[in-house]
N, C-alpha and C positions, 0 to 999 in steps of 0.2 A: 837483588833489589836495585832498581835503577836510581841513579842519583837525581835529585831534584834539579830542575832547570832554574837558573838564576833569572830574576826579572830582566826584561829587555834593557832597561835603563842602566843596570849594573853591567851587563855584557858590553854595552856601547861605551861605557866609561872606563873599561879596563885599560890601563896604560900599556902602550906598545913598548917592546924592547927597543933600545936605542938604534939597533941596526935595522929595525923595521920602520922607523919613522921617516916620513917623506919630508922633503925640503920646503914644502909649501908654507907660506904664511897666510892665514885666513883672516879676512877683514869682513865682519858681519855688520850690515846696515839694517837696523830693526825698523819695522813699520807694518802697516796693514796692507793687504793686497787690493788691487783694483783702483780704477781712476777716481772713484769718489773720495778716496783717502789720500790721494797723491800729494797734495800740498797742505795737509793737516799737520798740526804741531806734533802729533804722535809719530809722524813719519820723518822727523828731522834726521834721524840716524840714517835712514835709507837715502835721503836727499844728500847728505854729506858724502856718502860712499859713491853715489852717482856723480857728484861734483869731482871727486878724486879720480874716478874712472875717466871722465871726460878730459881732465888735465893731463893724464898720462896715456891717453889714446886707447883705452880698453873699451870693448863693446860687450854688452850683456846679451846672453842668449838664454831662452827658457830651458830648464832641466826638469822634466816631468818626474824622473826618478828621485830627484833631490828636493822636489817641491820648492823651486827657487828660480831666480834669475842669477846667472853665473857668468863671471868674466875671469878668464885665466890668462896668464902671460908672464913675461919677465920684465922687470923694471929695475934699473940700476943694479943689476946682478942678483936680484931677488925674485924667486918664483912666487907669484901672488895669486890668491884666489879671492876675488871680490864676490860677496855672497849676499843676496837679498832674499830672505825666506818669503815664500808666498803662502805660508800658513797665516792664520790670524795671529796677532801679537802674542796672546797668551799661550800659543802652541809653538812659538819660535824655536824652543829647545829641541823639538822633534826633528826639524830640518837640520839644525846645527849639529846635533849628535850624529845624524846620518852622514853628513859630509865629513865630519871629523873621523868617523869610523872608516868610511870608504877611501878617503885620501890619506889616512893615517897621520893626522896632524897632531903635533905635540901641543900640550896646553900652553906652553910658553910662546907659541906661535899663533895665538888667537887674540884678536882685538874685536871687542863688541862696541858698536857705536850706536848711541840711543839718546832719546830726549830725557830731560830731567826738569821737573816742575820746580825743584828746589833751587835751581840756578836762574838768575835773571836772563832774559833774552839777550843773546850776544856772548855770554860767558861760556867757556869750555873748560873742562877739567879732565885730566888723565889720572888713572890709578892702576897699579900693578895687580890688584886683587881687591876683594871686598864683598859686601853683601849686595842685595838687590835694591835697597832703598825703596822698596815697595813697587818697583817697576815690574809689571807682569811679564814682559818679554825677557828681561834679564833673569827673573826668578825661574822661568821655564828653562832657560839655558843652564843655570846652576843646578836645577833639579835633574835634568837629563844627563849632564856631564858628571854629576855627583861631585862637584868641586866648585869653589869660588876663586880658584887660582888661575885666572886668566885676566888679561888687561882689558880695560874698558875706557871709552872716551864718552863723557857726558856732555850733552849740548843743552844749554839753557833755553827753556821755553816759558819761563815764568816771569814775574809772579802772576798768579790768577787774581785779577782785580774785580771781576764781575761777580754776579750772584749765581752764575751758571754752575751746574753740577760738575764735579771734577772730570767725569768721563765725557761730558759734553764739551768741556773746555779743551781737553787734549785732542778731541776729534774735530775741533773747529779749525778753520783755515787761518793762516796768518793774515793780519790786516794789511792794507796797502801802506799805511804809515809805518809798518814794521819791515818793509821790504829791504831797505838799505842795511839795517842792523842784521837781518837774517842773512843777506848776501855776504856780508863781512864775516859772520860766524861760520858760514859754510866754507868760505875761503880759508879761514884759520883752521877749521877742522880738517880740510884737505891737506893743509901743510902739516898738521899734527900726525895725520895718518901716514904721510910720506916719511916723516922723521922716525916714527915708530918702526915702520917697515925697513928703513935703511940703517938706522942708528940705534934702535932699541928704546925701551920704555923709559929708562932713566933720562936719556937725552931729551926725549919728547916731553916728559914732565918738566924738566928744567927750562925748556924753551917755551912751553905753552901754558903752564899753570900760573899764569899771571895775566894782567890786563893787556889787551891788544888794542 
């Protein structure tokens, strides 16, 4: 009798032996694909990773096999993969699980960057692990990797003050009067990403989990 095959998500989330793990650190910027969503609140994570890439001189290229835009290189002695899934938000975990499997990335070397309605615009928070907080993209990653044990950087896009539906709000574009606060948040996020990549999650939390 043939053994039953495990579900794909379980096969992808199987931990690699230490000698098989690659030295890459994976930084995932969450958002929806396409120009119509480019400057929306739900794409704040992707915007932050793009800002970081620009600051360190990385360029994104499309990867059809990984359903993403991808930038790879060395920065300050660290091998980095900057990853923008080109699935829609609620399927982000499919692309993330695939790059984790193909590049053999350890869970401790993953940082997910995403928008958070529970934080006021301009605030950022880092955590070493935790739940999804109702964020569909993060929930998809947790489901596909079968773990909550990876770092995350939350970017404030709230509070919602209009009568708009929640989905309409997160898919709306930032107002012109929010531009300065948004720009400062993206700069702080880029700094937090760099600190995480070079000095670890504890140093990043101590440096950035406060008012800037």
